[in-house]
N, C-alpha and C positions, 0 to 999 in steps of 0.2 A: 496609489498611483503617484508617480513622480514625473514631472516634466522638466526638461533641461533646455538651456540654450548654450550652445558652444561658442566660446570666445576663442581668440587665438591661443591663449595660454591656460584656459580653465573652462570648467562647466559651471553654469549658474543655475541653481534650482529656481524655477519660476512658479511651480505649483506642487504642493504635497498634500495628498489626501490619504489618511491612514485607515479609513473605513472601507469595507468591501463594497464594490460597486456592481456585484453580480450575485446571483443566488448560489448557495453552496448545496450541492446535491449529495445525499447519503451514498448513492452508488459510486460516485466519483471518489468520495472519501475512502470507501472500502477498497478501491482499486489502487490507491497510493501505496507504493512499496513500504514506506515507513509504517503505515498502519498494519499491513499484512505481517511484517516482521515482528512487530510487537505482539500480535495475537499468536503467531506461530512459535514464539519463544516460550510459550507456556509449557512447563515440564510435563504436566498431565496430558496435554494435547500431543506432545512429542512422543510420549510413551504409547499413546493410543495409535498414532501413525506407525510406529515401529511394529506394534503387534499386528496391525492390518497388513503391513508388507510381509511380515514373517508368515502370516496365514495365506499368503498368495493372492491377496486382493489386488485387482488391476488398478493402476494409477488413476484412471479416469473415475473409478468408483471412490477411491480415497479422496480425490479432489471434490467430488460431489458431497461426500460426508463432511469434509472441512467447510465447504460453503454453507451447508445446512447448520453447522455449528457456529456460524457467524464470523468466519475468518475472511470474508470478502472474496475477491476474485483470485483464487489460488492458481498460480501458473505452474507449468511443468518444471521450470527452474526451481520454484519453491519446493516442489516434491523431491527433486534431485538433491537439494540442500538438506532436506529432512532425512533422507536416506543416509 
């Protein structure tokens, strides 16, 4: 957390706290796009998704499989990017 005071020509830092002041939830962490992209970048996982799409599996089922594999909250855009 950073608190500032604005002068006419500058900003002055009045308080700086570098520690978290809130709880970090695992569900929120898995929903962060950077986390999803790292997990979805796994070549083995990408091959699995390609095989599922070639087999005609519906995107909602592929998304469920990815969530069960620990990829977090996979979005439709993520699936489109994997295709």
